[in-house]
Structures are given as C-alpha cells and as structure tokens.
mmCIF file as Biopython writes it, N, C-alpha, C and O atoms, coordinates in Angstrom:
data_model
#
loop_
_atom_site.group_PDB
_atom_site.id
_atom_site.type_symbol
_atom_site.label_atom_id
_atom_site.label_alt_id
_atom_site.label_comp_id
_atom_site.label_asym_id
_atom_site.label_entity_id
_atom_site.label_seq_id
_atom_site.pdbx_PDB_ins_code
_atom_site.Cartn_x
_atom_site.Cartn_y
_atom_site.Cartn_z
_atom_site.occupancy
_atom_site.B_iso_or_equiv
_atom_site.auth_seq_id
_atom_site.auth_asym_id
_atom_site.pdbx_PDB_model_num
ATOM 1   N N  . MET A ? 1  ? -14.815 -24.938 -48.208 1.0 0.0 1  A 1 
ATOM 2   C CA . MET A ? 1  ? -15.214 -26.310 -48.343 1.0 0.0 1  A 1 
ATOM 3   C C  . MET A ? 1  ? -14.347 -26.941 -49.422 1.0 0.0 1  A 1 
ATOM 4   O O  . MET A ? 1  ? -14.064 -26.323 -50.448 1.0 0.0 1  A 1 
ATOM 5   N N  . ALA A ? 2  ? -13.934 -28.163 -49.182 1.0 0.0 2  A 1 
ATOM 6   C CA . ALA A ? 2  ? -13.194 -28.932 -50.176 1.0 0.0 2  A 1 
ATOM 7   C C  . ALA A ? 2  ? -13.945 -30.233 -50.434 1.0 0.0 2  A 1 
ATOM 8   O O  . ALA A ? 2  ? -14.429 -30.883 -49.507 1.0 0.0 2  A 1 
ATOM 9   N N  . VAL A ? 3  ? -14.032 -30.597 -51.704 1.0 0.0 3  A 1 
ATOM 10  C CA . VAL A ? 3  ? -14.745 -31.808 -52.101 1.0 0.0 3  A 1 
ATOM 11  C C  . VAL A ? 3  ? -13.825 -32.616 -53.009 1.0 0.0 3  A 1 
ATOM 12  O O  . VAL A ? 3  ? -13.264 -32.083 -53.967 1.0 0.0 3  A 1 
ATOM 13  N N  . THR A ? 4  ? -13.672 -33.903 -52.706 1.0 0.0 4  A 1 
ATOM 14  C CA . THR A ? 4  ? -12.847 -34.762 -53.553 1.0 0.0 4  A 1 
ATOM 15  C C  . THR A ? 4  ? -13.681 -35.357 -54.670 1.0 0.0 4  A 1 
ATOM 16  O O  . THR A ? 4  ? -14.910 -35.301 -54.640 1.0 0.0 4  A 1 
ATOM 17  N N  . GLU A ? 5  ? -13.005 -35.928 -55.658 1.0 0.0 5  A 1 
ATOM 18  C CA . GLU A ? 5  ? -13.709 -36.522 -56.795 1.0 0.0 5  A 1 
ATOM 19  C C  . GLU A ? 5  ? -14.632 -37.662 -56.383 1.0 0.0 5  A 1 
ATOM 20  O O  . GLU A ? 5  ? -15.610 -37.949 -57.073 1.0 0.0 5  A 1 
ATOM 21  N N  . ASP A ? 6  ? -14.324 -38.321 -55.251 1.0 0.0 6  A 1 
ATOM 22  C CA . ASP A ? 6  ? -15.204 -39.404 -54.789 1.0 0.0 6  A 1 
ATOM 23  C C  . ASP A ? 6  ? -16.223 -38.927 -53.762 1.0 0.0 6  A 1 
ATOM 24  O O  . ASP A ? 6  ? -16.849 -39.747 -53.091 1.0 0.0 6  A 1 
ATOM 25  N N  . GLY A ? 7  ? -16.400 -37.604 -53.627 1.0 0.0 7  A 1 
ATOM 26  C CA . GLY A ? 7  ? -17.465 -37.043 -52.811 1.0 0.0 7  A 1 
ATOM 27  C C  . GLY A ? 7  ? -17.150 -36.834 -51.346 1.0 0.0 7  A 1 
ATOM 28  O O  . GLY A ? 7  ? -18.054 -36.522 -50.571 1.0 0.0 7  A 1 
ATOM 29  N N  . GLU A ? 8  ? -15.899 -36.995 -50.937 1.0 0.0 8  A 1 
ATOM 30  C CA . GLU A ? 8  ? -15.554 -36.686 -49.547 1.0 0.0 8  A 1 
ATOM 31  C C  . GLU A ? 8  ? -15.526 -35.175 -49.375 1.0 0.0 8  A 1 
ATOM 32  O O  . GLU A ? 8  ? -15.080 -34.444 -50.259 1.0 0.0 8  A 1 
ATOM 33  N N  . VAL A ? 9  ? -16.010 -34.715 -48.221 1.0 0.0 9  A 1 
ATOM 34  C CA . VAL A ? 9  ? -16.149 -33.277 -47.972 1.0 0.0 9  A 1 
ATOM 35  C C  . VAL A ? 9  ? -15.411 -32.899 -46.694 1.0 0.0 9  A 1 
ATOM 36  O O  . VAL A ? 9  ? -15.499 -33.597 -45.684 1.0 0.0 9  A 1 
ATOM 37  N N  . ALA A ? 10 ? -14.685 -31.791 -46.748 1.0 0.0 10 A 1 
ATOM 38  C CA . ALA A ? 10 ? -14.051 -31.205 -45.566 1.0 0.0 10 A 1 
ATOM 39  C C  . ALA A ? 10 ? -14.503 -29.755 -45.478 1.0 0.0 10 A 1 
ATOM 40  O O  . ALA A ? 10 ? -14.385 -29.001 -46.443 1.0 0.0 10 A 1 
ATOM 41  N N  . GLY A ? 11 ? -15.017 -29.372 -44.327 1.0 0.0 11 A 1 
ATOM 42  C CA . GLY A ? 11 ? -15.476 -28.009 -44.139 1.0 0.0 11 A 1 
ATOM 43  C C  . GLY A ? 11 ? -16.920 -27.827 -44.566 1.0 0.0 11 A 1 
ATOM 44  O O  . GLY A ? 11 ? -17.591 -28.785 -44.949 1.0 0.0 11 A 1 
ATOM 45  N N  . SER A ? 12 ? -17.393 -26.596 -44.498 1.0 0.0 12 A 1 
ATOM 46  C CA . SER A ? 12 ? -18.768 -26.300 -44.877 1.0 0.0 12 A 1 
ATOM 47  C C  . SER A ? 12 ? -18.857 -24.866 -45.378 1.0 0.0 12 A 1 
ATOM 48  O O  . SER A ? 12 ? -17.919 -24.079 -45.252 1.0 0.0 12 A 1 
ATOM 49  N N  . VAL A ? 13 ? -20.000 -24.559 -45.942 1.0 0.0 13 A 1 
ATOM 50  C CA . VAL A ? 13 ? -20.248 -23.212 -46.453 1.0 0.0 13 A 1 
ATOM 51  C C  . VAL A ? 13 ? -21.251 -22.490 -45.567 1.0 0.0 13 A 1 
ATOM 52  O O  . VAL A ? 13 ? -21.025 -21.352 -45.156 1.0 0.0 13 A 1 
ATOM 53  N N  . SER A ? 14 ? -22.359 -23.160 -45.275 1.0 0.0 14 A 1 
ATOM 54  C CA . SER A ? 14 ? -23.447 -22.489 -44.567 1.0 0.0 14 A 1 
ATOM 55  C C  . SER A ? 14 ? -23.857 -23.191 -43.292 1.0 0.0 14 A 1 
ATOM 56  O O  . SER A ? 14 ? -24.770 -22.735 -42.604 1.0 0.0 14 A 1 
ATOM 57  N N  . GLY A ? 15 ? -23.214 -24.268 -42.970 1.0 0.0 15 A 1 
ATOM 58  C CA . GLY A ? 15 ? -23.614 -25.018 -41.798 1.0 0.0 15 A 1 
ATOM 59  C C  . GLY A ? 15 ? -24.785 -25.943 -42.057 1.0 0.0 15 A 1 
ATOM 60  O O  . GLY A ? 15 ? -25.368 -26.466 -41.107 1.0 0.0 15 A 1 
ATOM 61  N N  . GLY A ? 16 ? -25.150 -26.165 -43.314 1.0 0.0 16 A 1 
ATOM 62  C CA . GLY A ? 16 ? -26.151 -27.167 -43.590 1.0 0.0 16 A 1 
ATOM 63  C C  . GLY A ? 16 ? -27.166 -26.899 -44.668 1.0 0.0 16 A 1 
ATOM 64  O O  . GLY A ? 16 ? -27.585 -27.838 -45.345 1.0 0.0 16 A 1 
ATOM 65  N N  . CYS A ? 17 ? -27.588 -25.653 -44.866 1.0 0.0 17 A 1 
ATOM 66  C CA . CYS A ? 17 ? -28.751 -25.451 -45.740 1.0 0.0 17 A 1 
ATOM 67  C C  . CYS A ? 17 ? -28.446 -25.531 -47.225 1.0 0.0 17 A 1 
ATOM 68  O O  . CYS A ? 17 ? -29.367 -25.776 -48.004 1.0 0.0 17 A 1 
ATOM 69  N N  . VAL A ? 18 ? -27.215 -25.339 -47.662 1.0 0.0 18 A 1 
ATOM 70  C CA . VAL A ? 18 ? -26.914 -25.457 -49.093 1.0 0.0 18 A 1 
ATOM 71  C C  . VAL A ? 18 ? -25.806 -26.466 -49.384 1.0 0.0 18 A 1 
ATOM 72  O O  . VAL A ? 18 ? -25.379 -26.602 -50.531 1.0 0.0 18 A 1 
ATOM 73  N N  . GLU A ? 19 ? -25.346 -27.162 -48.373 1.0 0.0 19 A 1 
ATOM 74  C CA . GLU A ? 19 ? -24.196 -28.047 -48.539 1.0 0.0 19 A 1 
ATOM 75  C C  . GLU A ? 19 ? -24.377 -29.077 -49.663 1.0 0.0 19 A 1 
ATOM 76  O O  . GLU A ? 19 ? -23.458 -29.277 -50.458 1.0 0.0 19 A 1 
ATOM 77  N N  . GLY A ? 20 ? -25.514 -29.716 -49.742 1.0 0.0 20 A 1 
ATOM 78  C CA . GLY A ? 20 ? -25.748 -30.729 -50.770 1.0 0.0 20 A 1 
ATOM 79  C C  . GLY A ? 20 ? -25.633 -30.164 -52.170 1.0 0.0 20 A 1 
ATOM 80  O O  . GLY A ? 20 ? -25.050 -30.793 -53.053 1.0 0.0 20 A 1 
ATOM 81  N N  . ALA A ? 21 ? -26.186 -28.981 -52.378 1.0 0.0 21 A 1 
ATOM 82  C CA . ALA A ? 21 ? -26.130 -28.345 -53.693 1.0 0.0 21 A 1 
ATOM 83  C C  . ALA A ? 21 ? -24.702 -27.928 -54.037 1.0 0.0 21 A 1 
ATOM 84  O O  . ALA A ? 21 ? -24.290 -28.019 -55.193 1.0 0.0 21 A 1 
ATOM 85  N N  . VAL A ? 22 ? -23.956 -27.477 -53.047 1.0 0.0 22 A 1 
ATOM 86  C CA . VAL A ? 22 ? -22.565 -27.074 -53.282 1.0 0.0 22 A 1 
ATOM 87  C C  . VAL A ? 22 ? -21.728 -28.293 -53.650 1.0 0.0 22 A 1 
ATOM 88  O O  . VAL A ? 22 ? -20.892 -28.218 -54.551 1.0 0.0 22 A 1 
ATOM 89  N N  . VAL A ? 23 ? -21.940 -29.404 -52.970 1.0 0.0 23 A 1 
ATOM 90  C CA . VAL A ? 23 ? -21.206 -30.633 -53.299 1.0 0.0 23 A 1 
ATOM 91  C C  . VAL A ? 23 ? -21.513 -31.050 -54.731 1.0 0.0 23 A 1 
ATOM 92  O O  . VAL A ? 23 ? -20.600 -31.431 -55.464 1.0 0.0 23 A 1 
ATOM 93  N N  . SER A ? 24 ? -22.767 -30.988 -55.146 1.0 0.0 24 A 1 
ATOM 94  C CA . SER A ? 24 ? -23.132 -31.331 -56.526 1.0 0.0 24 A 1 
ATOM 95  C C  . SER A ? 24 ? -22.423 -30.436 -57.526 1.0 0.0 24 A 1 
ATOM 96  O O  . SER A ? 24 ? -21.910 -30.921 -58.534 1.0 0.0 24 A 1 
ATOM 97  N N  . GLU A ? 25 ? -22.386 -29.138 -57.261 1.0 0.0 25 A 1 
ATOM 98  C CA . GLU A ? 25 ? -21.683 -28.207 -58.138 1.0 0.0 25 A 1 
ATOM 99  C C  . GLU A ? 25 ? -20.193 -28.535 -58.182 1.0 0.0 25 A 1 
ATOM 100 O O  . GLU A ? 25 ? -19.582 -28.535 -59.251 1.0 0.0 25 A 1 
ATOM 101 N N  . ALA A ? 26 ? -19.612 -28.815 -57.018 1.0 0.0 26 A 1 
ATOM 102 C CA . ALA A ? 26 ? -18.181 -29.119 -56.951 1.0 0.0 26 A 1 
ATOM 103 C C  . ALA A ? 26 ? -17.845 -30.384 -57.733 1.0 0.0 26 A 1 
ATOM 104 O O  . ALA A ? 26 ? -16.842 -30.423 -58.445 1.0 0.0 26 A 1 
ATOM 105 N N  . LEU A ? 27 ? -18.670 -31.411 -57.608 1.0 0.0 27 A 1 
ATOM 106 C CA . LEU A ? 27 ? -18.430 -32.650 -58.344 1.0 0.0 27 A 1 
ATOM 107 C C  . LEU A ? 27 ? -18.510 -32.413 -59.845 1.0 0.0 27 A 1 
ATOM 108 O O  . LEU A ? 27 ? -17.729 -32.987 -60.604 1.0 0.0 27 A 1 
ATOM 109 N N  . ASP A ? 28 ? -19.443 -31.576 -60.279 1.0 0.0 28 A 1 
ATOM 110 C CA . ASP A ? 28 ? -19.556 -31.263 -61.701 1.0 0.0 28 A 1 
ATOM 111 C C  . ASP A ? 28 ? -18.327 -30.489 -62.178 1.0 0.0 28 A 1 
ATOM 112 O O  . ASP A ? 28 ? -17.814 -30.751 -63.266 1.0 0.0 28 A 1 
ATOM 113 N N  . VAL A ? 29 ? -17.858 -29.543 -61.374 1.0 0.0 29 A 1 
ATOM 114 C CA . VAL A ? 29 ? -16.662 -28.780 -61.723 1.0 0.0 29 A 1 
ATOM 115 C C  . VAL A ? 29 ? -15.449 -29.712 -61.810 1.0 0.0 29 A 1 
ATOM 116 O O  . VAL A ? 29 ? -14.622 -29.570 -62.711 1.0 0.0 29 A 1 
ATOM 117 N N  . LEU A ? 30 ? -15.344 -30.653 -60.889 1.0 0.0 30 A 1 
ATOM 118 C CA . LEU A ? 30 ? -14.234 -31.601 -60.944 1.0 0.0 30 A 1 
ATOM 119 C C  . LEU A ? 30 ? -14.301 -32.474 -62.194 1.0 0.0 30 A 1 
ATOM 120 O O  . LEU A ? 30 ? -13.270 -32.818 -62.772 1.0 0.0 30 A 1 
ATOM 121 N N  . ALA A ? 31 ? -15.498 -32.825 -62.604 1.0 0.0 31 A 1 
ATOM 122 C CA . ALA A ? 31 ? -15.666 -33.679 -63.788 1.0 0.0 31 A 1 
ATOM 123 C C  . ALA A ? 31 ? -15.382 -32.925 -65.083 1.0 0.0 31 A 1 
ATOM 124 O O  . ALA A ? 31 ? -14.824 -33.492 -66.023 1.0 0.0 31 A 1 
ATOM 125 N N  . THR A ? 32 ? -15.763 -31.646 -65.137 1.0 0.0 32 A 1 
ATOM 126 C CA . THR A ? 32 ? -15.638 -30.887 -66.381 1.0 0.0 32 A 1 
ATOM 127 C C  . THR A ? 32 ? -14.411 -29.978 -66.419 1.0 0.0 32 A 1 
ATOM 128 O O  . THR A ? 32 ? -13.912 -29.648 -67.495 1.0 0.0 32 A 1 
ATOM 129 N N  . GLY A ? 33 ? -13.928 -29.576 -65.246 1.0 0.0 33 A 1 
ATOM 130 C CA . GLY A ? 33 ? -12.825 -28.621 -65.180 1.0 0.0 33 A 1 
ATOM 131 C C  . GLY A ? 33 ? -13.256 -27.186 -65.370 1.0 0.0 33 A 1 
ATOM 132 O O  . GLY A ? 33 ? -12.418 -26.284 -65.360 1.0 0.0 33 A 1 
ATOM 133 N N  . ASP A ? 34 ? -14.551 -26.954 -65.543 1.0 0.0 34 A 1 
ATOM 134 C CA . ASP A ? 34 ? -15.079 -25.605 -65.767 1.0 0.0 34 A 1 
ATOM 135 C C  . ASP A ? 34 ? -15.346 -24.894 -64.454 1.0 0.0 34 A 1 
ATOM 136 O O  . ASP A ? 34 ? -16.156 -25.358 -63.652 1.0 0.0 34 A 1 
ATOM 137 N N  . ARG A ? 35 ? -14.675 -23.774 -64.225 1.0 0.0 35 A 1 
ATOM 138 C CA . ARG A ? 35 ? -14.921 -22.954 -63.033 1.0 0.0 35 A 1 
ATOM 139 C C  . ARG A ? 35 ? -16.253 -22.249 -63.206 1.0 0.0 35 A 1 
ATOM 140 O O  . ARG A ? 35 ? -16.709 -22.024 -64.327 1.0 0.0 35 A 1 
ATOM 141 N N  . ARG A ? 36 ? -16.878 -21.899 -62.078 1.0 0.0 36 A 1 
ATOM 142 C CA . ARG A ? 36 ? -18.146 -21.162 -62.188 1.0 0.0 36 A 1 
ATOM 143 C C  . ARG A ? 36 ? -18.488 -20.445 -60.890 1.0 0.0 36 A 1 
ATOM 144 O O  . ARG A ? 36 ? -18.036 -20.819 -59.808 1.0 0.0 36 A 1 
ATOM 145 N N  . MET A ? 37 ? -19.291 -19.414 -61.032 1.0 0.0 37 A 1 
ATOM 146 C CA . MET A ? 37 ? -19.874 -18.704 -59.898 1.0 0.0 37 A 1 
ATOM 147 C C  . MET A ? 37 ? -21.287 -19.249 -59.723 1.0 0.0 37 A 1 
ATOM 148 O O  . MET A ? 37 ? -22.053 -19.332 -60.683 1.0 0.0 37 A 1 
ATOM 149 N N  . VAL A ? 38 ? -21.627 -19.620 -58.486 1.0 0.0 38 A 1 
ATOM 150 C CA . VAL A ? 38 ? -22.975 -20.102 -58.186 1.0 0.0 38 A 1 
ATOM 151 C C  . VAL A ? 38 ? -23.535 -19.292 -57.035 1.0 0.0 38 A 1 
ATOM 152 O O  . VAL A ? 38 ? -22.783 -18.794 -56.198 1.0 0.0 38 A 1 
ATOM 153 N N  . SER A ? 39 ? -24.842 -19.158 -56.989 1.0 0.0 39 A 1 
ATOM 154 C CA . SER A ? 39 ? -25.500 -18.398 -55.922 1.0 0.0 39 A 1 
ATOM 155 C C  . SER A ? 39 ? -26.642 -19.216 -55.345 1.0 0.0 39 A 1 
ATOM 156 O O  . SER A ? 39 ? -27.355 -19.911 -56.068 1.0 0.0 39 A 1 
ATOM 157 N N  . PHE A ? 40 ? -26.802 -19.122 -54.040 1.0 0.0 40 A 1 
ATOM 158 C CA . PHE A ? 40 ? -27.881 -19.783 -53.332 1.0 0.0 40 A 1 
ATOM 159 C C  . PHE A ? 40 ? -28.478 -18.765 -52.383 1.0 0.0 40 A 1 
ATOM 160 O O  . PHE A ? 40 ? -27.750 -17.973 -51.785 1.0 0.0 40 A 1 
ATOM 161 N N  . GLY A ? 41 ? -29.806 -18.776 -52.235 1.0 0.0 41 A 1 
ATOM 162 C CA . GLY A ? 41 ? -30.393 -17.805 -51.338 1.0 0.0 41 A 1 
ATOM 163 C C  . GLY A ? 41 ? -31.808 -18.119 -50.950 1.0 0.0 41 A 1 
ATOM 164 O O  . GLY A ? 41 ? -32.513 -18.869 -51.625 1.0 0.0 41 A 1 
ATOM 165 N N  . TYR A ? 42 ? -32.213 -17.526 -49.839 1.0 0.0 42 A 1 
ATOM 166 C CA . TYR A ? 42 ? -33.567 -17.614 -49.301 1.0 0.0 42 A 1 
ATOM 167 C C  . TYR A ? 42 ? -33.987 -16.230 -48.855 1.0 0.0 42 A 1 
ATOM 168 O O  . TYR A ? 42 ? -33.178 -15.469 -48.325 1.0 0.0 42 A 1 
ATOM 169 N N  . SER A ? 43 ? -35.256 -15.901 -49.070 1.0 0.0 43 A 1 
ATOM 170 C CA . SER A ? 43 ? -35.779 -14.679 -48.465 1.0 0.0 43 A 1 
ATOM 171 C C  . SER A ? 43 ? -35.942 -14.966 -46.974 1.0 0.0 43 A 1 
ATOM 172 O O  . SER A ? 43 ? -35.914 -16.125 -46.560 1.0 0.0 43 A 1 
ATOM 173 N N  . ASP A ? 44 ? -36.111 -13.924 -46.168 1.0 0.0 44 A 1 
ATOM 174 C CA . ASP A ? 44 ? -36.305 -14.124 -44.731 1.0 0.0 44 A 1 
ATOM 175 C C  . ASP A ? 44 ? -37.521 -15.002 -44.462 1.0 0.0 44 A 1 
ATOM 176 O O  . ASP A ? 44 ? -37.471 -15.870 -43.590 1.0 0.0 44 A 1 
ATOM 177 N N  . ASP A ? 45 ? -38.618 -14.791 -45.197 1.0 0.0 45 A 1 
ATOM 178 C CA . ASP A ? 45 ? -39.831 -15.587 -44.995 1.0 0.0 45 A 1 
ATOM 179 C C  . ASP A ? 45 ? -39.605 -17.050 -45.366 1.0 0.0 45 A 1 
ATOM 180 O O  . ASP A ? 45 ? -40.023 -17.945 -44.630 1.0 0.0 45 A 1 
ATOM 181 N N  . GLU A ? 46 ? -38.944 -17.306 -46.510 1.0 0.0 46 A 1 
ATOM 182 C CA . GLU A ? 46 ? -38.654 -18.682 -46.919 1.0 0.0 46 A 1 
ATOM 183 C C  . GLU A ? 46 ? -37.738 -19.369 -45.910 1.0 0.0 46 A 1 
ATOM 184 O O  . GLU A ? 46 ? -37.944 -20.532 -45.563 1.0 0.0 46 A 1 
ATOM 185 N N  . ALA A ? 47 ? -36.731 -18.646 -45.446 1.0 0.0 47 A 1 
ATOM 186 C CA . ALA A ? 47 ? -35.778 -19.214 -44.492 1.0 0.0 47 A 1 
ATOM 187 C C  . ALA A ? 47 ? -36.488 -19.632 -43.209 1.0 0.0 47 A 1 
ATOM 188 O O  . ALA A ? 47 ? -36.270 -20.733 -42.703 1.0 0.0 47 A 1 
ATOM 189 N N  . PHE A ? 48 ? -37.326 -18.763 -42.691 1.0 0.0 48 A 1 
ATOM 190 C CA . PHE A ? 48 ? -38.030 -19.069 -41.445 1.0 0.0 48 A 1 
ATOM 191 C C  . PHE A ? 48 ? -38.906 -20.308 -41.603 1.0 0.0 48 A 1 
ATOM 192 O O  . PHE A ? 48 ? -39.013 -21.114 -40.679 1.0 0.0 48 A 1 
ATOM 193 N N  . SER A ? 49 ? -39.530 -20.465 -42.767 1.0 0.0 49 A 1 
ATOM 194 C CA . SER A ? 49 ? -40.434 -21.602 -42.978 1.0 0.0 49 A 1 
ATOM 195 C C  . SER A ? 49 ? -39.705 -22.938 -43.016 1.0 0.0 49 A 1 
ATOM 196 O O  . SER A ? 49 ? -40.320 -23.977 -42.776 1.0 0.0 49 A 1 
ATOM 197 N N  . VAL A ? 50 ? -38.404 -22.934 -43.313 1.0 0.0 50 A 1 
ATOM 198 C CA . VAL A ? 50 ? -37.642 -24.191 -43.310 1.0 0.0 50 A 1 
ATOM 199 C C  . VAL A ? 50 ? -36.734 -24.311 -42.084 1.0 0.0 50 A 1 
ATOM 200 O O  . VAL A ? 50 ? -35.850 -25.166 -42.040 1.0 0.0 50 A 1 
ATOM 201 N N  . GLY A ? 51 ? -36.959 -23.450 -41.093 1.0 0.0 51 A 1 
ATOM 202 C CA . GLY A ? 51 ? -36.252 -23.571 -39.823 1.0 0.0 51 A 1 
ATOM 203 C C  . GLY A ? 51 ? -34.954 -22.794 -39.704 1.0 0.0 51 A 1 
ATOM 204 O O  . GLY A ? 51 ? -34.202 -23.002 -38.752 1.0 0.0 51 A 1 
ATOM 205 N N  . LEU A ? 52 ? -34.673 -21.905 -40.645 1.0 0.0 52 A 1 
ATOM 206 C CA . LEU A ? 52 ? -33.482 -21.069 -40.538 1.0 0.0 52 A 1 
ATOM 207 C C  . LEU A ? 52 ? -33.853 -19.778 -39.829 1.0 0.0 52 A 1 
ATOM 208 O O  . LEU A ? 52 ? -35.016 -19.373 -39.841 1.0 0.0 52 A 1 
ATOM 209 N N  . THR A ? 53 ? -32.877 -19.133 -39.214 1.0 0.0 53 A 1 
ATOM 210 C CA . THR A ? 53 ? -33.170 -17.916 -38.456 1.0 0.0 53 A 1 
ATOM 211 C C  . THR A ? 53 ? -33.205 -16.667 -39.330 1.0 0.0 53 A 1 
ATOM 212 O O  . THR A ? 53 ? -33.774 -15.652 -38.929 1.0 0.0 53 A 1 
ATOM 213 N N  . CYS A ? 54 ? -32.604 -16.726 -40.520 1.0 0.0 54 A 1 
ATOM 214 C CA . CYS A ? 54 ? -32.635 -15.568 -41.399 1.0 0.0 54 A 1 
ATOM 215 C C  . CYS A ? 54 ? -32.381 -16.012 -42.832 1.0 0.0 54 A 1 
ATOM 216 O O  . CYS A ? 54 ? -31.920 -17.126 -43.084 1.0 0.0 54 A 1 
ATOM 217 N N  . GLY A ? 55 ? -32.687 -15.124 -43.754 1.0 0.0 55 A 1 
ATOM 218 C CA . GLY A ? 55 ? -32.445 -15.405 -45.167 1.0 0.0 55 A 1 
ATOM 219 C C  . GLY A ? 55 ? -31.112 -14.829 -45.591 1.0 0.0 55 A 1 
ATOM 220 O O  . GLY A ? 55 ? -30.259 -14.509 -44.763 1.0 0.0 55 A 1 
ATOM 221 N N  . GLY A ? 56 ? -30.953 -14.705 -46.877 1.0 0.0 56 A 1 
ATOM 222 C CA . GLY A ? 56 ? -29.721 -14.138 -47.403 1.0 0.0 56 A 1 
ATOM 223 C C  . GLY A ? 56 ? -29.279 -14.893 -48.627 1.0 0.0 56 A 1 
ATOM 224 O O  . GLY A ? 56 ? -29.902 -15.875 -49.033 1.0 0.0 56 A 1 
ATOM 225 N N  . THR A ? 57 ? -28.201 -14.427 -49.210 1.0 0.0 57 A 1 
ATOM 226 C CA . THR A ? 57 ? -27.658 -15.034 -50.412 1.0 0.0 57 A 1 
ATOM 227 C C  . THR A ? 57 ? -26.169 -15.261 -50.218 1.0 0.0 57 A 1 
ATOM 228 O O  . THR A ? 57 ? -25.464 -14.427 -49.650 1.0 0.0 57 A 1 
ATOM 229 N N  . VAL A ? 58 ? -25.707 -16.403 -50.698 1.0 0.0 58 A 1 
ATOM 230 C CA . VAL A ? 58 ? -24.274 -16.692 -50.679 1.0 0.0 58 A 1 
ATOM 231 C C  . VAL A ? 58 ? -23.843 -16.923 -52.121 1.0 0.0 58 A 1 
ATOM 232 O O  . VAL A ? 58 ? -24.483 -17.673 -52.858 1.0 0.0 58 A 1 
ATOM 233 N N  . HIS A ? 59 ? -22.761 -16.274 -52.511 1.0 0.0 59 A 1 
ATOM 234 C CA . HIS A ? 59 ? -22.193 -16.429 -53.849 1.0 0.0 59 A 1 
ATOM 235 C C  . HIS A ? 59 ? -20.871 -17.174 -53.692 1.0 0.0 59 A 1 
ATOM 236 O O  . HIS A ? 59 ? -20.028 -16.787 -52.882 1.0 0.0 59 A 1 
ATOM 237 N N  . LEU A ? 60 ? -20.697 -18.224 -54.454 1.0 0.0 60 A 1 
ATOM 238 C CA . LEU A ? 60 ? -19.493 -19.042 -54.345 1.0 0.0 60 A 1 
ATOM 239 C C  . LEU A ? 60 ? -18.810 -19.174 -55.696 1.0 0.0 60 A 1 
ATOM 240 O O  . LEU A ? 60 ? -19.469 -19.335 -56.723 1.0 0.0 60 A 1 
ATOM 241 N N  . PHE A ? 61 ? -17.491 -19.104 -55.685 1.0 0.0 61 A 1 
ATOM 242 C CA . PHE A ? 61 ? -16.712 -19.395 -56.881 1.0 0.0 61 A 1 
ATOM 243 C C  . PHE A ? 61 ? -16.187 -20.807 -56.696 1.0 0.0 61 A 1 
ATOM 244 O O  . PHE A ? 61 ? -15.423 -21.079 -55.770 1.0 0.0 61 A 1 
ATOM 245 N N  . VAL A ? 62 ? -16.596 -21.700 -57.577 1.0 0.0 62 A 1 
ATOM 246 C CA . VAL A ? 62 ? -16.231 -23.114 -57.466 1.0 0.0 62 A 1 
ATOM 247 C C  . VAL A ? 62 ? -15.196 -23.412 -58.551 1.0 0.0 62 A 1 
ATOM 248 O O  . VAL A ? 62 ? -15.432 -23.169 -59.734 1.0 0.0 62 A 1 
ATOM 249 N N  . GLU A ? 63 ? -14.056 -23.939 -58.131 1.0 0.0 63 A 1 
ATOM 250 C CA . GLU A ? 63 ? -12.998 -24.243 -59.081 1.0 0.0 63 A 1 
ATOM 251 C C  . GLU A ? 63 ? -12.222 -25.478 -58.641 1.0 0.0 63 A 1 
ATOM 252 O O  . GLU A ? 63 ? -12.135 -25.768 -57.448 1.0 0.0 63 A 1 
ATOM 253 N N  . PRO A ? 64 ? -11.656 -26.205 -59.605 1.0 0.0 64 A 1 
ATOM 254 C CA . PRO A ? 64 ? -10.842 -27.356 -59.233 1.0 0.0 64 A 1 
ATOM 255 C C  . PRO A ? 64 ? -9.510  -26.880 -58.645 1.0 0.0 64 A 1 
ATOM 256 O O  . PRO A ? 64 ? -9.005  -25.819 -59.013 1.0 0.0 64 A 1 
ATOM 257 N N  . LEU A ? 65 ? -8.963  -27.656 -57.752 1.0 0.0 65 A 1 
ATOM 258 C CA . LEU A ? 65 ? -7.670  -27.345 -57.143 1.0 0.0 65 A 1 
ATOM 259 C C  . LEU A ? 65 ? -6.694  -28.428 -57.560 1.0 0.0 65 A 1 
ATOM 260 O O  . LEU A ? 65 ? -6.925  -29.614 -57.324 1.0 0.0 65 A 1 
ATOM 261 N N  . ASP A ? 66 ? -5.617  -28.015 -58.173 1.0 0.0 66 A 1 
ATOM 262 C CA . ASP A ? 66 ? -4.590  -28.965 -58.602 1.0 0.0 66 A 1 
ATOM 263 C C  . ASP A ? 66 ? -3.429  -28.872 -57.624 1.0 0.0 66 A 1 
ATOM 264 O O  . ASP A ? 66 ? -2.681  -27.895 -57.643 1.0 0.0 66 A 1 
ATOM 265 N N  . TRP A ? 67 ? -3.274  -29.870 -56.777 1.0 0.0 67 A 1 
ATOM 266 C CA . TRP A ? 67 ? -2.209  -29.861 -55.779 1.0 0.0 67 A 1 
ATOM 267 C C  . TRP A ? 67 ? -0.867  -30.001 -56.456 1.0 0.0 67 A 1 
ATOM 268 O O  . TRP A ? 67 ? 0.165   -30.015 -55.784 1.0 0.0 67 A 1 
#
C-alpha cells in the first residue's frame, strides 16, 4: 500500500478491515518521518462477528519513501 501526504491511497493491505488504520499510521509516519512496526489483528470469534471469514494478525513496517 502507498499513501501520499494528502491521503491518496494505492493498493491495499487486507482488502478492507484495517485499511483506515493503516492510512492513519502512514499519514503520521509521513508527518514525523519516524518509521514503525504496527500490528492489527482479530481472533477468529471477533472476525466472524464483524463479517470476516477468519481472524489473524498482520504486522506492517510503515516507513516514508523518498523518490
């Protein structure tokens, strides 16, 4: 996933369930320049209750890209 400083997004991470949170993290990283590891996850029971087919955890390294 790539996020611009004005919030434009190309690509995805999970197909929808954590995209908003990832964009927020990316915008903060762009503003501060601080790289970070972030994790998002749902148990199988939590995932099913919000309409996902399974749970799990995704770990992302978010960093600014200087073209």
